[in-house]
N, C-alpha and C positions, 0 to 999 in steps of 0.2 A: 375478553369476554363481554365486560360492561359496556365497552363501546359497541360491540355488536348488538347486544340487547337494546341499547338506546337507539341505535339505527333502525332495527326491526320496529320499535314502538313509534318511531317518528313516520315509517313508511305507513304503518296502519292507521295512524292517526290522519296522515294526509289523504288516505283513500276514504276514510270514514267521513272526513270533513267534506271532501269533494263530492260525496253522493247527494243527489237531489233530495230534498225535504217534499215528498208527494202531498198536495193538498188532501185532507181527510176525505172530501167528497169524490175523489178519484179512486174507485174500487175497481179492481180488476177481476170482475166477477161475471160479466156478460159474454156469452159465446159469441163469436165474430157473426155468425149467420142471423142471430138474434138482435144485431145491432144495425142491421140493415137501415141505409138512408139517414144514419145519424152520426154526428160528429164522434170520433173516438180516438183514444190514444193507447199506445201499447205500453205494456210494462217495460220500464226501461232497464238495460242492463247496467252493472255497477259503473262502467266507464262512460256511460251516456251523460251529456251535460244537459241535453234537451230532451223534450218529448216530441214524438212524431205525431202530427196530427193529420187525420184523413177520415175518408167515409167509405163504409163498406156498402157496396150495391149490388143489384143483380142485373146483368146484361143479358137479355134474351138470346142473343147471338153467341155469347162467350161463357155464360156462367157466372158464378159468384166472383166479384172483383173488388178491387181496392184503389181508391184515388188519393194519392198523397197531396196535401194541400200546403204544408209548411211545418215549422217547428214551434213549440211552445217553450219558453224559458220560464222557470219557477223563480220567482223573487219574492221573498216575504209573503209566501202564501197566495201571491198573485201570479197570473199567468200573462205572459208577454208573448204575443203572436208575431211571428215572422213568416209572412206567406212565401210560397216557392215562387220562382218565375213561371209566369203563366205560359211562357213559351216552351217550358221544359217539364210540363207537368207529368208525373210518373203514374202510370196505371198498371196494376198487377192482376193477373187471374190467380184467384185464391184457391188453394186446396186444403188448408188446415181450418176447417169451419168452426171447430170447437175450441180455437184458441180464445183464452179469456181476454177482454179488453175492458177498458173503462170507457163509458159513454159520458159525454159532457152533458151537464143538466141545462135546461133552457136559460138559467141565470147566467151560467158561464158563457154560454153562446152569445148572449145579449152583450155582456160585458167585453167580450172579445171583438164585438162589432161586426159578426158573422150574420149572415141571412139565416133565419130559422130553418129554411129548406135549402140545402146546398144547390146552388144555380145550376151547376153542371148536369144534376139529375134530369133537368128538362129534356135532354137528348136522349133520354132512355125511356121516355114515356111510351106506352104501347096501348093499342086499341084491343089487346086480347081480353076477353071475359076473365073474371077474376079466377075463376076455378081452372081454367086453361092456362093462365099465368102460373097459378100455384103449381100446376103439374110441371111445368117447364123447371120451376125451382126444384121440386122433388126428384125430377129426372137428373138435375145436375148433381144432386146430393147422391143419388145412386151411382152415378158415374165417378164421383170423387171418393167412392169407398165409405159414404155415410148412409147406407141403407137403414142403420139404427135411427137415425134422424128422421128419414123419410116415410117410414112405415105408418106412424101414427096417422099422419095426415092423409096418406093413401088409403087407409082403412076408414077414415072419415069421409073421404070421397066416395067410397063403396057404399057407406051406409046411406049417403045421400043420392045413391043410384046414378052416379055419374059414370058415362060409359065413353070409351073410345078405345082404339086399339092401342094406342100408346099407353093409356091408362093401365090397361090390363097387363101389357108387357112389364111396365114398371112396378106393378103390384107383385107380379110372379118373381121378377128379378129380385125384389127386396126379400121376399119370402125365402128364396133360394140362397141369397147371400148371407141370410141370417140363420141358414140350417132348418128353415121351417118347411120342410119338402112336401109334406101332405097338404099344407096350406097352398102352395105354389101349384101344386097339381090341381086342387080345387079351383083356384083363381083361372087357370087356363080353361078347364071345363065349363066354368061360367062364361068366360069370353066366347067359347065356341057355341055355347047355347044362344048367345047374343049375336051371333054371326060376326064375330071378329076372330080371325084366323090368319096368321101370316107367318113367316118363316122365323121371326124372334119369338113367337110364342112357342113355336114347334120346338125350338131350342131349349127354352126354359122348361116345358114339358118333359122333354127327354132327360134333361139334367135332373129334374125332380124325381123321375121314375128310377134312374140310374142309382141316385143317393138314397133310394128307399130299398135297393137291392132287388127291384122289380125288372130284372134284366130281360126276361123274355117279353113281357109287357112293353118294355122300352124298345126292344128291337122291333117289335111287331108295329108299334106306333111310329116309329121312324120310317120303316120301310113304306108303309101306307102313305106316308106323306112326303116321299121324295119328289112327286110332281109339284108339291107346292113350295120348293125351294127355288128362289131366283138366284141365290148366290151359291156357286159351287164351293166356296171356302166353307160356309156354314154346313152345307151338306157333307163335305168331306170331314169336317170336324167332328160332327154327329156320329158318322161311321166309324172314325178312329176310336173315339170314345167307346164306342160299342165293342170294338175289337178289345181294346184294353180291359173293359169290365168282364167280357167273357174270359179272357186269358186269365186274368187275376182270380177269378173265381174256378179256375181249373176245368173249364168246360171247353174242351178241346175241339169238340165237333162244332159247337156254334162258333168257336174263334176262327176255325178253318172255314166255315161257311161265310163269315163276314168278311175274312180276307179275300175271298172270291168276288164278294159284293163289290168291296172297294176297287178292286182291279176293273171290274165291269162298269161301275157307275163313275169313278174318278180317274182310274188308269194310272195318272203320274201327277203328283204335286209336292208341296213342301213336306207332306207326311209320308212319302214313299219309303224312305229309309227307315223310319219308325216302323212301319207296317212290315217291312222285310225282316227287321230284326226280330218282330215277334213270330213271324213264320219260321225263322231259323231256329228260334228257341223251342217252337212248337215241335219241330222234327226231333229235335234233341230229346224232348220229354218223352216222345213215343219210342224212342231208340232203347 
């Protein structure tokens, strides 16, 4: 028994002594997306012997990304940098935008003989206007499921009277994603007043109306906009959502009407079996 306890204590001591002593200025409190274009390290796991050094950045064609540059070894509160092989640079498209990282101070960057502005970022320069570039970032946030991060800047752009079809879509999308359906409806109405109207905004308006239980208004809006759909998939998706909503609200008459609309407007696609299942259930409900 004593021998077992001694062995356990030795294992614990070995694990503790092996863990890195992180310098006090490396605090893992900055969200990944706010560390853009800066040198960062990730919080190490207990088994890690080095820190991974890299740079978060935004690629207009691929979204938020990360470039791994090398490792940092901690020795006596000093950081020793071992760069990665330039021919095997690792780049990752990043999803966890709220991951907390530590940003290296200017003093640390200088001490490591790194350029103050990471050299590879020159390849991602853009001639886009600042607000257009910001919208690309907010769009990427929406796409990655971080509408909570995107909304504040989208609303700021709105106050600045920034307008484009993409802007209004991203604004309505963010509102819908966050359950603010009335605001999404208002955003699409504003877009239409400013002559921005496409199938993506039709989708967002329809979604907002359905989730406010304005089923008849949603149906009327969708039907009036059939001619404005370029994508049969989006059109079908809207029709099927309308069928499901009417069926769930126990409105058999409108459910049946929209099943017929599906057959006339779409005919057959990946949703056919779902529509047929609802039609069968509707008949059983009537029996």
